[in-house]
C-alpha positions as CSV (number, residue, x, y, z in Angstrom):
1,M,0.0,0.0,0.0
2,E,1.6,3.3,-1.1
3,L,0.7,6.8,0.1
4,V,1.8,9.7,-2.1
5,L,2.0,13.4,-1.2
6,E,1.0,15.5,-4.1
7,D,-0.3,19.1,-4.3
8,G,-1.0,19.2,-0.6
9,V,-2.9,16.0,-0.4
10,V,-1.8,12.5,0.5
11,R,-3.4,9.9,-1.8
12,G,-3.9,6.2,-1.3
13,N,-5.6,3.3,-3.0
14,G,-8.7,1.2,-2.0
15,A,-6.7,-0.7,0.6
16,A,-5.8,2.5,2.3
17,R,-9.4,3.6,2.3
18,E,-10.5,0.3,3.9
19,Q,-7.8,0.4,6.5
20,F,-7.8,4.1,7.5
21,Y,-11.2,5.6,6.6
22,D,-13.7,2.7,6.9
23,S,-12.4,1.5,10.2
24,R,-10.8,4.6,11.8
25,G,-12.2,7.7,10.2
26,Y,-9.0,9.1,8.6
27,G,-9.3,11.2,5.4
28,R,-12.1,11.2,2.9
29,P,-13.1,8.5,0.4
30,V,-12.8,9.2,-3.4
31,A,-13.3,7.1,-6.5
32,E,-9.6,6.2,-6.7
33,G,-9.4,5.3,-3.0
34,L,-8.5,7.7,-0.2
35,E,-7.3,11.3,0.3
36,L,-5.6,12.3,3.5
37,A,-4.7,15.8,4.8
38,P,-1.0,15.9,5.6
39,V,-1.8,16.3,9.3
40,E,-3.7,13.0,9.2
41,A,-0.8,11.3,7.4
42,A,1.6,12.7,10.0
43,H,-0.5,11.1,12.7
44,L,-0.4,7.8,11.0
45,L,3.4,8.0,10.6
46,Y,3.7,9.0,14.3
47,R,1.7,6.0,15.3
48,G,3.7,3.7,13.2
49,D,0.7,2.7,11.1
50,V,2.6,3.8,8.0
51,V,6.4,3.6,7.6
52,S,6.7,6.5,5.1
53,I,4.9,8.4,2.4
54,Q,6.3,9.3,-1.0
55,D,6.8,12.9,-2.0
56,A,5.6,13.1,-5.6
57,M,7.7,16.1,-6.3
58,N,11.1,14.5,-5.8
59,G,10.4,10.9,-5.0
60,D,11.7,11.1,-1.4
61,A,10.3,8.8,1.2
62,L,9.1,11.0,4.1
63,D,9.0,9.6,7.6
64,F,7.3,11.4,10.5
65,R,10.2,13.7,11.3
66,A,10.5,14.7,7.6
67,L,6.8,15.4,7.1
68,L,6.4,17.3,10.3
69,S,9.4,19.4,9.4
70,S,8.0,20.2,6.0
71,A,5.8,23.1,5.0
72,A,2.9,20.6,4.5
73,V,2.1,20.2,8.2
74,S,1.8,22.8,11.0
75,E,3.1,21.5,14.3
76,I,0.3,23.4,16.0
77,D,-2.3,21.6,14.0
78,F,-0.6,18.3,14.6
79,L,-0.5,18.7,18.4
80,V,-4.2,19.5,18.5
81,Y,-5.1,16.7,16.1
82,K,-3.1,14.2,18.2
83,D,-4.6,15.4,21.4
84,L,-8.2,15.0,20.2
85,R,-7.4,11.6,18.7
86,D,-5.9,10.6,22.1
87,R,-9.2,11.7,23.7
88,G,-11.2,9.3,21.5
89,F,-12.5,11.7,18.9
90,Y,-12.7,11.3,15.1
91,L,-12.1,14.7,13.4
92,S,-11.7,16.0,9.9
93,P,-9.4,18.8,8.7
94,A,-11.6,21.6,7.5
95,R,-10.7,21.8,3.8
96,E,-12.9,23.0,1.0
97,G,-15.0,20.1,-0.3
98,W,-14.1,17.9,2.6
99,V,-16.5,19.4,5.2
100,E,-19.4,21.7,5.2
101,D,-18.6,25.4,5.7
102,P,-14.8,25.1,6.4
103,A,-14.2,28.9,6.7
104,G,-12.5,30.1,9.9
105,V,-11.8,26.7,11.4
106,D,-9.1,24.0,11.2
107,F,-11.0,20.9,12.3
108,V,-14.5,19.6,12.5
109,V,-14.7,17.3,15.5
110,Y,-17.4,14.6,15.8
111,P,-19.1,13.3,18.9
112,R,-17.5,10.3,20.5
113,G,-18.7,7.2,18.7
114,N,-19.4,9.2,15.6
115,G,-17.2,9.8,12.6
116,P,-17.1,11.7,9.3
117,W,-19.7,9.3,7.9
118,D,-22.3,10.8,10.3
119,D,-24.0,14.2,10.1
120,E,-23.5,15.3,13.7
121,V,-20.7,17.7,14.7
122,A,-19.5,18.2,18.3
123,Y,-17.1,21.1,17.8
124,R,-15.9,23.4,15.0
125,M,-12.3,24.1,16.1
126,R,-9.5,26.5,15.4
127,A,-5.9,25.7,16.4
128,I,-3.5,28.5,17.3
129,S,-0.3,29.2,19.2
130,E,-0.5,31.1,22.5
131,R,1.5,33.8,20.7
132,T,-1.0,34.3,17.9
133,A,-3.4,37.3,18.1
134,V,-7.0,36.5,17.2
135,S,-9.6,39.1,16.2
136,A,-12.7,39.3,18.4
137,A,-14.9,39.4,15.3
138,S,-13.6,35.9,14.2
139,L,-14.8,34.2,17.5
140,G,-18.1,32.8,18.4
141,E,-19.9,29.5,17.9
142,G,-16.7,27.5,17.8
143,V,-13.8,26.3,19.9
144,L,-10.3,27.8,20.1
145,A,-7.6,25.3,20.8
146,V,-4.6,27.2,22.2
147,V,-1.2,25.5,22.3
148,D,1.2,27.0,24.8
149,E,5.0,27.0,24.7
150,E,5.2,23.6,26.5
151,S,2.7,22.1,24.0
152,A,-0.1,21.9,26.6
153,I,-3.5,22.6,25.0
154,T,-6.3,24.8,26.5
155,Y,-9.7,24.6,24.8
156,L,-11.9,27.7,24.9
157,E,-15.5,27.5,23.8
158,T,-16.8,30.7,22.3
159,D,-20.5,31.7,21.7
160,H,-22.8,34.6,21.1
161,P,-25.1,34.5,24.1
162,A,-28.5,36.2,24.6
163,I,-28.2,38.7,27.4
164,E,-31.5,39.3,29.0
165,G,-32.9,39.9,32.5
166,S,-36.0,40.7,34.4
167,S,-34.9,43.6,36.6
168,D,-37.2,46.6,36.2
169,I,-37.8,49.9,37.9
170,D,-39.8,53.0,37.1
171,P,-37.6,55.7,38.6
172,P,-38.8,59.2,39.5
173,T,-37.7,62.3,37.5
174,G,-36.1,65.5,38.4
175,V,-34.0,64.2,41.3
176,A,-31.4,66.8,42.4
177,A,-27.8,65.7,42.2
178,D,-24.3,67.2,42.0
179,L,-21.4,66.2,39.8
180,L,-18.4,66.1,42.1
181,G,-15.1,64.9,40.5
182,D,-15.6,61.6,38.9
183,R,-18.9,60.7,40.5
184,V,-22.4,62.1,41.1
185,L,-24.0,62.5,44.5
186,V,-27.7,62.4,45.2
187,W,-28.3,64.1,48.5
188,E,-32.0,63.1,49.0
189,P,-32.3,59.9,47.0
190,P,-35.7,58.2,46.5
191,S,-35.5,54.9,48.3
192,R,-36.4,52.8,45.3
193,L,-33.5,54.2,43.3
194,Y,-31.0,52.1,45.2
195,H,-33.1,49.5,47.0
196,E,-35.1,48.4,43.9
197,G,-33.0,49.6,41.0
198,F,-29.6,48.9,42.5
199,Y,-28.3,52.3,41.3
200,G,-25.3,53.6,43.1
201,Q,-24.0,53.0,46.6
202,P,-25.1,54.9,49.8
203,L,-22.4,56.7,51.7
204,D,-24.3,55.8,54.9
205,D,-26.0,52.4,54.9
206,D,-28.3,53.4,57.8
207,T,-29.8,56.5,56.2
208,G,-29.1,55.6,52.6
209,K,-27.8,59.2,52.1
210,P,-26.2,60.5,50.1
211,L,-26.3,58.1,47.1
212,Q,-23.1,57.9,45.2
213,L,-23.4,57.2,41.5
214,S,-20.7,56.3,39.0
215,L,-20.4,58.4,35.9
216,V,-22.0,55.7,33.7
217,E,-24.9,55.3,36.1
218,A,-25.4,59.0,36.3
219,A,-25.2,59.6,32.6
220,S,-27.7,56.9,31.9
221,L,-30.1,58.3,34.5
222,A,-29.6,61.9,33.4
223,G,-30.4,60.8,29.8
224,R,-33.8,59.6,31.1
225,D,-34.4,62.9,33.0
226,V,-34.2,61.0,36.3
227,L,-31.4,63.3,37.6
228,D,-31.3,67.1,37.6
229,V,-27.6,67.9,37.4
230,A,-26.0,71.2,36.4
231,G,-25.1,70.9,32.7
232,G,-27.3,67.8,32.4
233,E,-26.3,64.6,30.7
234,D,-23.7,66.4,28.5
235,A,-21.7,67.6,31.6
236,I,-21.5,64.0,32.9
237,V,-20.5,62.6,29.6
238,E,-17.9,65.2,29.1
239,C,-16.4,64.4,32.5
240,G,-16.5,60.7,31.6
241,R,-14.6,61.4,28.4
242,D,-12.0,63.5,30.3
243,V,-11.4,60.6,32.6
244,E,-11.6,57.6,30.2
245,G,-11.5,58.9,26.7
246,E,-13.5,56.9,24.0
247,R,-13.7,54.0,26.4
248,F,-16.4,55.9,28.4
249,D,-18.7,56.1,25.4
250,R,-18.4,52.3,24.8
251,R,-19.1,51.6,28.5
252,L,-22.0,53.9,28.5
253,A,-23.5,52.3,25.4
254,V,-23.2,48.9,27.0
255,Y,-24.6,50.1,30.3
256,R,-27.7,51.5,28.7
257,T,-28.2,48.4,26.6
258,L,-28.0,46.1,29.6
259,R,-30.5,48.2,31.6
260,E,-32.9,48.2,28.6
261,R,-32.7,44.4,28.6
262,G,-33.5,44.1,32.3
263,V,-29.9,43.4,33.4
264,V,-28.3,45.5,36.2
265,P,-24.6,46.3,35.7
266,K,-22.3,47.2,38.6
267,T,-18.6,47.9,38.6
268,G,-16.4,44.9,37.9
269,Y,-13.2,46.6,39.1
270,K,-12.5,44.1,41.8
271,F,-12.4,41.4,39.2
272,G,-10.5,43.4,36.6
273,A,-13.6,43.8,34.4
274,D,-15.8,46.7,33.4
275,F,-19.0,45.3,34.9
276,R,-20.4,42.5,36.9
277,T,-24.1,41.9,36.1
278,Y,-27.3,40.8,37.8
279,A,-30.2,39.5,35.7
280,D,-32.9,39.5,38.3
281,V,-33.0,42.2,41.0
282,D,-36.1,42.7,43.1
283,N,-34.4,44.6,45.9
284,V,-30.9,44.7,47.2
285,D,-31.8,42.9,50.5
286,S,-32.4,39.7,48.5
287,L,-29.6,40.2,46.1
288,G,-27.9,37.0,44.8
289,H,-24.5,36.6,43.3
290,S,-23.7,38.3,40.0
291,E,-23.7,36.0,37.0
292,L,-21.4,37.6,34.5
293,L,-18.1,39.4,34.3
294,L,-18.2,41.7,31.4
295,R,-15.4,43.5,29.6
296,V,-16.2,46.2,27.1
297,L,-14.0,46.3,24.0
298,P,-14.0,47.9,20.5
299,A,-15.4,45.6,17.8
300,E,-12.0,45.6,16.0
301,H,-10.2,44.4,19.1
302,A,-7.6,41.6,18.7
303,F,-7.1,39.3,21.7
304,T,-3.9,37.6,22.8
305,P,-4.8,34.1,24.0
306,R,-3.0,34.9,27.2
307,D,-5.4,37.7,28.0
308,I,-8.4,35.6,27.2
309,A,-7.1,32.8,29.5
310,L,-6.6,35.3,32.3
311,D,-10.2,36.6,32.1
312,V,-11.7,33.2,31.7
313,R,-9.7,31.7,34.6
314,L,-10.7,34.6,36.9
315,A,-14.4,34.4,36.0
316,H,-14.4,30.6,36.6
317,G,-12.7,31.1,39.9
318,V,-15.4,33.4,41.2
319,R,-18.2,31.3,39.7
320,K,-19.2,33.7,36.9
321,R,-19.3,33.5,33.1
322,M,-16.9,35.7,31.0
323,V,-18.6,37.9,28.4
324,F,-17.1,40.5,26.1
325,A,-19.2,43.4,24.8
326,L,-17.8,44.3,21.4
327,V,-18.9,47.8,20.5
328,A,-18.9,48.9,16.9
329,A,-18.4,52.5,15.9
330,S,-21.6,54.6,16.3
331,H,-23.6,55.5,13.2
332,G,-25.7,58.5,14.1
333,E,-27.7,57.4,17.1
334,E,-27.1,53.7,16.6
335,T,-24.4,51.7,18.4
336,R,-24.0,48.1,17.5
337,I,-23.0,45.7,20.3
338,E,-22.1,42.0,19.9
339,W,-21.8,39.7,22.9
340,L,-19.1,37.2,23.0
341,E,-18.9,34.5,25.7
342,V,-15.7,32.5,26.3
343,G,-15.4,29.6,28.7
344,R,-13.1,26.7,29.4
345,L,-13.9,23.4,27.7
346,T,-12.8,19.9,28.5
347,P,-13.5,17.8,25.3
């Protein structure tokens, strides 16, 4: 049985198809026999199932070392492929014509017990080095397999979640407040502003007065005519931009959107995030744990895998889910926000 590498594909005869595809899910069947991606052929060489393959260009016999050292195979792809095979999965390299919709992924992984002859897919997976930056816009509805410098692999599941809650309050209007430094103080706050809406933090817990509001909270409330502040919403937004630059506009847009969806955002500073969020707030006396840590980023942001790993690890450690709010540039009055959730996965 002879396997030949030609034009980026390793080809074999009917015997190769029977031995490698029919019984073990390698490659894809064709009329002439079998086609293998080079990473699959490298795995067969590594296992000793094949002694060598022939390079059609020069006639050389390639062993595992030679093939892995060639431009035909990425060592990152091989490490991920091997790890998933070791875990008992069949998987197919995502090549045009081999799998449905191969764009943006390196492998299609099938549920345990299933193979490329079945229709069900467990994971659509992308393999990268820990040193490879990845654009936020390219993530979602797939798995990122990150290979670190010691060849250990971390699997990160990405998705576009629905962010909704049931928190609701009908706040009063015309509440007097002062802009002081980088916060706003409400000297005589209506009780329901904090106790039901979870806006701000009282300076004195016994009296509930004065109520300290962050700039994003205050700008959101001023925009709804809840607060009466000298200079109005514009003064608060200007102060926020002086403190944070363009980041303030992104955070304000996300804050407003979350409130509109019945979700209460509070500062996530202690966790290194922009917000922690509560989906269901009746009153602060019965407040549960926050569910999400949320970081606000521009839509064009590119992650380093190390930064993602830090955020995900921290969120998991405090029993929360890690979500990124990707804010696109405003067009008139419209700001587009895409939600990206990332979590650890053990295949």
